[in-house]
FIDREN-67339 format. One record per residue (C-alpha): residue in three letters; x, z, y. Coordinates in nm, 2 decimals, padded with zeros to 4 digits. Each point is the difference from the previous one (the first is absolute). Layout:
<atoms>
<atom tinu="ALA" xx="X" zz="Z" yy="Y"/>
...
</atoms>
This chain:
<atoms>
<atom tinu="MET" xx="-00.01" zz="00.00" yy="00.00"/>
<atom tinu="ILE" xx="00.14" zz="-00.09" yy="00.34"/>
<atom tinu="LYS" xx="00.05" zz="00.29" yy="00.23"/>
<atom tinu="SER" xx="-00.08" zz="-00.11" yy="00.36"/>
<atom tinu="ALA" xx="-00.22" zz="00.28" yy="00.14"/>
<atom tinu="THR" xx="00.18" zz="00.24" yy="00.25"/>
<atom tinu="VAL" xx="-00.07" zz="00.37" yy="00.06"/>
<atom tinu="ARG" xx="00.11" zz="00.16" yy="00.32"/>
<atom tinu="ALA" xx="-00.02" zz="00.36" yy="00.09"/>
<atom tinu="ARG" xx="00.15" zz="00.23" yy="00.26"/>
<atom tinu="ILE" xx="00.18" zz="00.30" yy="-00.16"/>
<atom tinu="GLU" xx="00.20" zz="00.29" yy="00.15"/>
<atom tinu="PRO" xx="00.36" zz="-00.10" yy="-00.02"/>
<atom tinu="LYS" xx="00.12" zz="00.32" yy="-00.17"/>
<atom tinu="LEU" xx="-00.27" zz="-00.02" yy="-00.26"/>
<atom tinu="LYS" xx="00.07" zz="-00.37" yy="-00.05"/>
<atom tinu="SER" xx="00.37" zz="00.07" yy="-00.05"/>
<atom tinu="GLU" xx="-00.05" zz="00.30" yy="-00.24"/>
<atom tinu="VAL" xx="-00.25" zz="-00.20" yy="-00.21"/>
<atom tinu="GLU" xx="00.21" zz="-00.31" yy="-00.02"/>
<atom tinu="GLU" xx="00.30" zz="00.22" yy="-00.12"/>
<atom tinu="LEU" xx="-00.23" zz="00.12" yy="-00.27"/>
<atom tinu="PHE" xx="-00.10" zz="-00.35" yy="-00.10"/>
<atom tinu="LYS" xx="00.36" zz="-00.08" yy="-00.01"/>
<atom tinu="GLU" xx="00.07" zz="00.27" yy="-00.25"/>
<atom tinu="LEU" xx="-00.28" zz="-00.11" yy="-00.21"/>
<atom tinu="GLY" xx="00.13" zz="-00.36" yy="00.01"/>
<atom tinu="LEU" xx="-00.30" zz="-00.12" yy="00.19"/>
<atom tinu="SER" xx="-00.03" zz="-00.22" yy="00.31"/>
<atom tinu="VAL" xx="-00.27" zz="00.08" yy="00.27"/>
<atom tinu="THR" xx="-00.17" zz="-00.31" yy="-00.12"/>
<atom tinu="ASP" xx="00.00" zz="00.12" yy="-00.36"/>
<atom tinu="ALA" xx="-00.13" zz="00.34" yy="00.10"/>
<atom tinu="ILE" xx="-00.29" zz="-00.15" yy="00.20"/>
<atom tinu="ASN" xx="-00.08" zz="-00.23" yy="-00.29"/>
<atom tinu="ILE" xx="-00.02" zz="00.30" yy="-00.24"/>
<atom tinu="PHE" xx="-00.21" zz="00.19" yy="00.24"/>
<atom tinu="TYR" xx="-00.24" zz="-00.29" yy="00.05"/>
<atom tinu="ARG" xx="-00.03" zz="-00.05" yy="-00.38"/>
<atom tinu="GLN" xx="-00.07" zz="00.36" yy="-00.06"/>
<atom tinu="VAL" xx="-00.28" zz="00.00" yy="00.26"/>
<atom tinu="LYS" xx="-00.15" zz="-00.31" yy="-00.17"/>
<atom tinu="LEU" xx="00.03" zz="00.17" yy="-00.35"/>
<atom tinu="MET" xx="-00.15" zz="00.33" yy="00.13"/>
<atom tinu="HIS" xx="-00.25" zz="-00.16" yy="00.23"/>
<atom tinu="GLY" xx="00.13" zz="00.24" yy="00.27"/>
<atom tinu="LEU" xx="00.30" zz="00.19" yy="00.10"/>
<atom tinu="PRO" xx="00.21" zz="00.08" yy="-00.30"/>
<atom tinu="PHE" xx="00.04" zz="00.37" yy="00.11"/>
<atom tinu="SER" xx="-00.22" zz="00.29" yy="00.14"/>
<atom tinu="VAL" xx="-00.02" zz="00.01" yy="00.38"/>
<atom tinu="ARG" xx="-00.10" zz="00.35" yy="00.11"/>
<atom tinu="ILE" xx="00.11" zz="00.25" yy="00.27"/>
<atom tinu="PRO" xx="00.17" zz="00.29" yy="-00.18"/>
<atom tinu="ASN" xx="-00.15" zz="00.35" yy="00.04"/>
<atom tinu="ALA" xx="00.17" zz="00.29" yy="00.16"/>
<atom tinu="GLU" xx="00.14" zz="00.14" yy="-00.32"/>
<atom tinu="THR" xx="00.15" zz="-00.35" yy="-00.09"/>
<atom tinu="LEU" xx="00.13" zz="-00.04" yy="00.35"/>
<atom tinu="GLU" xx="00.18" zz="00.34" yy="-00.02"/>
<atom tinu="ALA" xx="00.16" zz="-00.09" yy="-00.34"/>
<atom tinu="ILE" xx="00.13" zz="-00.33" yy="00.15"/>
<atom tinu="ARG" xx="00.13" zz="00.18" yy="00.30"/>
<atom tinu="LYS" xx="00.18" zz="00.25" yy="-00.22"/>
<atom tinu="ALA" xx="00.14" zz="-00.26" yy="-00.23"/>
<atom tinu="ASP" xx="00.13" zz="-00.20" yy="00.30"/>
<atom tinu="LYS" xx="00.18" zz="00.32" yy="00.11"/>
<atom tinu="GLY" xx="00.12" zz="00.08" yy="-00.36"/>
<atom tinu="GLU" xx="-00.20" zz="00.32" yy="-00.01"/>
<atom tinu="ASP" xx="-00.15" zz="00.14" yy="-00.32"/>
<atom tinu="LEU" xx="00.13" zz="-00.26" yy="-00.22"/>
<atom tinu="VAL" xx="00.00" zz="00.06" yy="-00.38"/>
<atom tinu="TYR" xx="00.28" zz="-00.17" yy="-00.19"/>
<atom tinu="CYS" xx="-00.01" zz="-00.08" yy="-00.37"/>
<atom tinu="ASP" xx="00.26" zz="-00.06" yy="-00.25"/>
<atom tinu="SER" xx="-00.22" zz="-00.22" yy="-00.23"/>
<atom tinu="ALA" xx="-00.35" zz="-00.12" yy="-00.05"/>
<atom tinu="GLU" xx="-00.05" zz="00.30" yy="-00.24"/>
<atom tinu="ASP" xx="00.13" zz="00.24" yy="00.28"/>
<atom tinu="MET" xx="-00.25" zz="-00.16" yy="00.24"/>
<atom tinu="PHE" xx="-00.30" zz="00.03" yy="-00.24"/>
<atom tinu="GLU" xx="00.10" zz="00.36" yy="-00.07"/>
<atom tinu="LYS" xx="00.01" zz="00.08" yy="00.37"/>
<atom tinu="LEU" xx="-00.35" zz="-00.17" yy="00.05"/>
<atom tinu="GLY" xx="-00.14" zz="00.19" yy="-00.29"/>
<atom tinu="ILE" xx="-00.08" zz="-00.31" yy="-00.19"/>
</atoms>
């Protein structure tokens, strides 16, 4: 199939740079990533992920994780399951 349609979007420069670096680590071009996203939207008949505003508890957990606070380290999957009580 001939690829001739163009997608244009304005993106924050820092976000663009950070995400493009992740794509590079994954061996993807921006075009590859956009094509994957579009195909997933088509397959799922909607966004391929949940779009929600986190509640206060989740926001606090994210804030703490970003600061490196209250993190739990595990030596293995078994150690993690034990700490989780599973």
